C-alpha positions in Angstrom: -76.1 -59.2 122.0 -79.3 -57.3 121.1 -81.0 -58.4 117.9 -82.3 -55.6 115.7 -85.3 -56.2 113.5 -86.0 -53.5 110.9 -89.7 -53.0 110.5 -91.0 -51.6 107.2 -92.5 -48.2 107.8 -95.4 -48.7 105.4 -98.8 -49.5 106.6 -100.1 -50.3 103.1 -97.7 -51.1 100.3 -99.1 -48.2 98.2 -99.0 -45.7 101.0 -95.8 -43.6 100.7 -95.5 -41.3 103.6 -91.7 -40.9 103.8 -89.1 -40.8 101.1 -85.4 -41.2 101.8 -83.3 -39.1 99.4 -79.6 -39.9 98.8 -77.6 -37.2 97.2 -74.3 -35.3 97.3 -73.0 -32.9 99.9 -71.7 -30.8 97.0 -73.6 -29.0 94.3 -71.9 -30.7 91.3 -71.0 -28.9 88.1 -74.4 -28.8 86.4 -77.0 -26.2 87.6 -79.8 -28.7 86.9 -78.6 -30.9 89.8 -79.4 -28.3 92.4 -82.5 -27.3 90.5 -83.7 -30.9 90.7 -83.0 -31.2 94.4 -85.0 -28.0 95.0 -87.9 -29.2 92.9 -87.9 -32.6 94.6 -88.0 -31.0 98.1 -91.0 -28.9 97.0 -92.8 -31.9 95.5 -92.4 -33.8 98.7 -93.7 -30.9 100.7 -96.6 -30.3 98.4 -97.7 -33.9 98.6 -97.4 -34.2 102.4 -94.5 -36.6 102.2 -91.8 -36.4 104.9 -88.2 -36.2 103.6 -85.6 -38.4 105.3 -82.0 -37.5 104.3 -78.4 -37.2 105.5 -78.9 -34.2 107.7 -76.4 -31.7 106.0 -77.0 -28.2 104.9 -74.5 -28.1 102.0 -74.8 -29.0 98.3 -77.6 -31.2 97.1 -78.5 -32.3 100.6 -79.0 -28.8 101.7 -81.0 -27.9 98.6 -83.6 -30.7 98.9 -84.1 -30.2 102.7 -84.2 -26.4 102.6 -86.7 -26.5 99.7 -89.0 -29.0 101.6 -88.9 -26.8 104.7 -89.5 -23.6 102.7 -92.6 -25.1 101.2 -94.0 -26.3 104.5 -92.8 -29.8 104.5 -91.5 -32.1 107.2 -87.8 -33.2 107.3 -85.9 -35.8 109.3 -82.1 -35.5 109.1 -79.9 -38.5 110.1 -76.3 -37.7 110.5 -73.3 -39.4 112.2 -71.7 -37.4 114.9 -68.4 -37.0 113.1 -70.1 -35.3 110.1 -72.2 -32.8 112.0 -69.5 -30.1 111.6 -68.1 -31.2 108.2 -71.5 -31.2 106.5 -72.9 -28.4 108.6 -76.0 -30.1 110.0 -79.2 -28.3 109.1 -80.7 -27.0 112.4 -84.0 -26.0 110.8 -85.3 -29.5 110.5 -88.1 -30.7 112.7 -86.2 -33.8 113.6 -82.4 -34.3 113.7 -81.0 -37.7 114.7 -77.3 -37.8 115.5 -75.9 -41.4 115.3 -72.6 -42.8 116.6 -71.6 -44.2 113.2 -72.6 -44.6 109.5 -74.1 -48.1 110.1 -76.6 -46.7 112.5 -77.4 -43.9 110.2 -78.2 -46.3 107.3 -80.2 -48.5 109.6 -82.4 -45.6 110.6 -82.7 -44.3 107.1 -84.1 -47.7 106.0 -86.3 -48.0 109.0 -87.9 -44.6 108.6 -88.5 -44.6 104.9 -91.1 -46.1 102.5 -89.1 -45.5 99.3 -85.6 -44.4 98.2 -84.5 -41.8 95.6 -80.9 -41.2 94.5 -80.2 -37.8 93.1 -76.7 -37.1 91.7 -74.0 -37.6 94.2 -70.6 -39.2 94.9 -69.3 -42.4 96.5 -71.4 -42.1 99.6 -74.6 -41.7 97.6 -73.6 -44.7 95.4 -72.8 -46.8 98.5 -76.1 -46.1 100.1 -78.0 -46.8 96.9 -76.2 -50.0 96.1 -76.9 -51.4 99.5 -80.6 -50.9 99.1 -80.4 -52.6 95.7 -78.5 -55.5 97.2 -81.1 -56.0 99.9 -83.9 -55.7 97.3 -82.2 -58.2 95.0 -81.9 -60.7 97.8 -85.6 -60.4 98.7 -85.0 -58.5 102.0 -87.4 -55.6 101.2 -89.9 -54.5 98.6 -89.6 -50.7 99.0 -89.2 -48.8 95.7 -85.7 -47.6 94.7 -85.5 -44.9 92.0 -82.6 -43.2 90.3 -83.3 -39.6 89.4 -81.3 -39.6 86.1 -80.9 -35.8 85.8 -79.2 -35.0 82.5 -78.1 -38.7 82.2 -76.1 -38.6 85.4 -76.7 -42.3 86.3 -76.2 -43.7 82.7 -72.7 -45.0 83.5 -74.3 -47.0 86.4 -77.0 -48.5 84.2 -74.3 -49.4 81.7 -72.3 -51.2 84.4 -75.3 -53.1 85.6 -76.0 -54.2 82.0 -72.4 -55.3 81.7 -72.7 -57.3 85.0 -75.8 -59.0 83.7 -74.2 -59.7 80.3 -71.2 -61.3 82.0 -73.6 -63.3 84.3 -72.5 -61.8 87.6 -76.1 -60.7 87.9 -78.0 -63.9 87.2 -81.3 -64.0 85.3 -83.0 -65.4 88.4 -82.0 -62.3 90.5 -84.0 -59.3 89.3 -83.0 -55.7 89.9 -86.0 -53.5 90.0 -84.6 -50.0 89.6 -87.0 -47.2 88.7 -85.6 -44.5 86.5 -87.0 -40.9 86.2 -85.6 -38.3 83.8 -87.8 -35.6 85.3 -88.5 -34.7 88.9 -92.2 -34.6 88.3 -92.2 -38.3 87.4 -90.6 -39.4 90.6 -93.6 -39.6 93.0 -95.9 -41.2 90.4 -93.4 -43.9 89.7 -92.8 -44.5 93.4 -96.5 -44.8 94.1 -97.1 -47.1 91.1 -94.2 -49.4 92.2 -95.4 -49.5 95.8 -98.9 -50.5 94.6 -97.4 -53.4 92.6 -95.2 -54.7 95.4 -96.4 -58.0 97.0 -97.4 -58.1 100.6 -94.8 -59.9 102.6 -91.2 -58.6 102.8 -91.8 -56.0 105.5 -88.6 -56.3 107.5 -84.9 -57.2 107.3 -83.9 -60.5 108.8 -82.0 -60.1 112.1 -78.8 -61.5 110.6 -78.9 -58.7 108.1 -79.7 -56.0 110.6 -76.7 -57.0 112.8 -74.4 -56.2 109.9 -75.7 -52.7 109.2 
């Protein structure tokens, strides 16, 4: 069996060159959701930061990627083979990686990203986000994780995490370092500030974790 070791992409802990954006393949019911995805794509392009995302052209995913491309940015799409038709893979991207399954997709998203942002989305968005928070909580990586709390979308999750801590399922010794931005313009400054504070050290996932991706 081949052992996979996930190397952290960052050369310096405050050097954010790629951002992975998790978000829905639908537009949602609030026009501000799509507007925020479009604004984030532009912000990444304007700052020379490559977007890593799920590869689709629909909904929030399509909005963030199309905006990045329209403003001269670079985009890597990572999509499992069975979703290329369902989510209408965006052919304009400079790099499209088609994986055999969801596990490989998530592994590559982690490997190629310096930070993670969750825009509004559904179960898939939540699952990808929570996995990163779990690895972070267990000390497997120090990459910033931020929730773009557009019109309070993520407030129920913050309430649930507070409930988990109050009921001691999140122990005091296990910190959860979730960044929160109400406005798109605050996302990159927060990611950069968090990256500059991160200790040198946790630059990779242990092999036993990588095998389970």
